[in-house]
C-alpha positions as CSV (number, residue, x, y, z in Angstrom):
1,M,53.1,-46.4,36.2
2,I,53.0,-45.7,32.5
3,T,52.0,-48.5,30.0
4,V,52.9,-48.2,26.4
5,Y,52.0,-50.3,23.4
6,T,54.0,-49.9,20.2
7,D,54.0,-51.2,16.6
8,G,55.6,-50.6,13.3
9,A,54.6,-51.3,9.8
10,S,56.1,-51.3,6.4
11,R,54.5,-51.9,3.0
12,G,57.3,-53.7,1.5
13,N,60.6,-53.9,3.4
14,P,61.8,-51.3,2.5
15,G,58.8,-49.3,1.5
16,P,56.3,-46.8,2.9
17,G,56.0,-47.4,6.6
18,G,54.6,-46.1,9.7
19,Y,54.5,-46.5,13.5
20,G,51.7,-46.4,16.1
21,T,51.9,-46.1,19.9
22,V,49.4,-45.9,22.6
23,I,50.5,-44.4,26.0
24,K,48.3,-45.0,29.0
25,K,48.4,-43.7,32.6
26,G,45.4,-44.6,34.6
27,T,42.4,-43.4,32.6
28,R,44.4,-41.1,30.4
29,R,45.4,-42.2,27.0
30,K,47.5,-40.8,24.1
31,E,47.9,-42.1,20.6
32,I,50.7,-41.1,18.3
33,S,51.4,-42.2,14.7
34,E,53.4,-41.1,11.7
35,G,54.1,-42.4,8.3
36,F,57.3,-42.3,6.1
37,R,57.7,-42.6,2.4
38,M,60.6,-45.2,2.5
39,T,61.8,-47.1,5.5
40,T,61.8,-50.6,7.0
41,N,59.7,-52.5,9.5
42,N,62.5,-52.7,12.1
43,R,63.0,-48.9,11.9
44,M,59.3,-48.3,12.5
45,E,59.2,-50.7,15.4
46,L,62.1,-49.0,17.1
47,L,60.9,-45.5,16.3
48,A,57.5,-46.3,17.9
49,V,59.4,-47.0,21.2
50,I,61.5,-43.9,20.9
51,V,58.6,-41.5,20.2
52,A,56.6,-42.9,23.1
53,L,59.5,-42.4,25.5
54,E,60.1,-38.9,24.1
55,A,56.4,-38.0,24.7
56,L,56.8,-38.6,28.5
57,L,57.1,-35.2,30.2
58,K,58.4,-36.1,33.5
59,P,61.7,-38.0,34.2
60,N,62.2,-41.2,36.2
61,L,58.8,-42.8,35.4
62,D,58.2,-46.5,35.6
63,V,57.4,-47.5,32.1
64,T,56.3,-50.8,30.7
65,I,56.5,-51.1,27.0
66,Y,54.8,-53.8,25.1
67,S,56.1,-54.5,21.6
68,D,55.6,-57.4,19.1
69,S,59.2,-56.7,17.8
70,K,61.7,-59.4,18.9
71,Y,64.4,-57.2,17.3
72,V,63.6,-54.2,19.6
73,V,62.7,-56.1,22.8
74,D,65.7,-58.6,22.6
75,S,68.1,-55.7,21.8
76,I,67.1,-53.9,24.9
77,E,66.3,-56.6,27.4
78,K,69.3,-58.8,26.4
79,K,71.5,-55.6,26.5
80,W,72.8,-56.1,23.0
81,V,72.4,-52.4,22.2
82,F,74.9,-51.6,25.0
83,G,77.6,-53.8,23.4
84,W,76.9,-52.1,20.0
85,V,77.7,-48.8,21.7
86,K,81.1,-50.1,22.7
87,K,81.8,-50.9,19.0
88,N,80.4,-47.6,17.9
89,F,77.6,-49.5,16.1
90,K,80.0,-51.0,13.6
91,D,78.1,-52.9,11.0
92,K,74.8,-52.4,12.8
93,K,71.7,-51.1,11.0
94,N,69.5,-48.3,12.4
95,A,72.5,-46.8,14.4
96,D,70.9,-43.3,14.2
97,L,67.7,-44.6,15.8
98,W,69.6,-46.6,18.4
99,K,71.6,-43.5,19.4
100,R,68.4,-41.5,19.7
101,F,66.9,-44.3,21.8
102,L,69.9,-44.3,24.1
103,K,69.4,-40.5,24.8
104,V,65.8,-41.0,26.1
105,Y,66.0,-44.6,27.6
106,P,68.1,-43.6,30.7
107,Q,65.6,-40.9,31.6
108,H,63.1,-43.6,32.8
109,K,62.9,-47.0,34.4
110,V,61.9,-49.0,31.3
111,R,60.8,-52.6,31.1
112,M,60.2,-54.1,27.7
113,I,57.8,-57.0,27.3
114,W,57.4,-58.9,24.0
115,V,53.8,-59.7,23.0
116,K,52.7,-61.8,20.0
117,G,51.5,-59.7,17.2
118,H,48.0,-60.1,15.7
119,A,47.0,-62.3,18.6
120,G,44.0,-60.3,19.8
121,N,45.7,-57.9,22.3
122,P,43.4,-54.9,21.8
123,E,46.1,-52.3,22.4
124,N,48.6,-54.0,20.1
125,E,45.9,-54.3,17.5
126,R,45.2,-50.6,17.8
127,C,48.9,-49.8,17.3
128,D,49.0,-52.0,14.3
129,Q,45.9,-50.0,12.9
130,L,47.7,-46.6,13.6
131,A,50.9,-47.8,12.0
132,T,49.3,-49.2,8.9
133,E,47.0,-46.2,8.5
134,A,50.1,-43.9,8.8
135,A,52.0,-46.0,6.2
136,D,49.1,-45.7,3.8
137,S,48.4,-42.0,4.3
138,N,49.1,-39.3,1.7
139,D,51.2,-37.3,4.3
140,L,54.4,-39.3,4.3
141,K,57.6,-37.8,5.8
142,I,61.1,-38.6,4.8
143,D,63.0,-41.0,7.0
144,L,66.2,-39.2,6.7
145,G,68.2,-41.8,8.6
146,Y,67.2,-44.6,6.2
147,E,67.4,-42.6,3.0
148,N,70.8,-41.2,3.9
149,E,72.1,-44.6,4.8
150,M,70.8,-46.0,1.5
151,N,72.4,-43.2,-0.5
152,R,75.8,-43.9,1.3
153,T,75.5,-47.5,0.6
154,K,74.7,-47.0,-3.1
155,G,77.7,-44.6,-3.3
156,N,79.9,-47.4,-2.0
157,L,78.8,-49.7,-4.7
158,L,79.7,-47.4,-7.6
């Protein structure tokens, strides 16, 4: 059994952002975080889940993911994302990340559990710390999916 905690952060929405994840198996623990110069909170929440699943080296693992994002948890647990696939993600934000998620999700038996953010859950608090530190770092990457989408949108307005 693998236990994963995830969180995303954005300084402004959009703005600089980051994600943090804690992956636990028994006494082993791995923390992953990364920051981006321009993104949204929902993208970082989703990316945290994706990166955690991508970090798992063996297939068919039982994975429980705790997230304080209703957007992510409900989209998966209520199966909305699978309906979006049938409509080719028409008018859906973050399609690039959802497609990336759908490549890794079937490789494991994943259960999503929503937890209240900033409510004293130590691992969720740690993920929040990782995400905000990543968002505040000087080594911010480019969220190509977000920036490309914004450039396409701006082009449509001209």
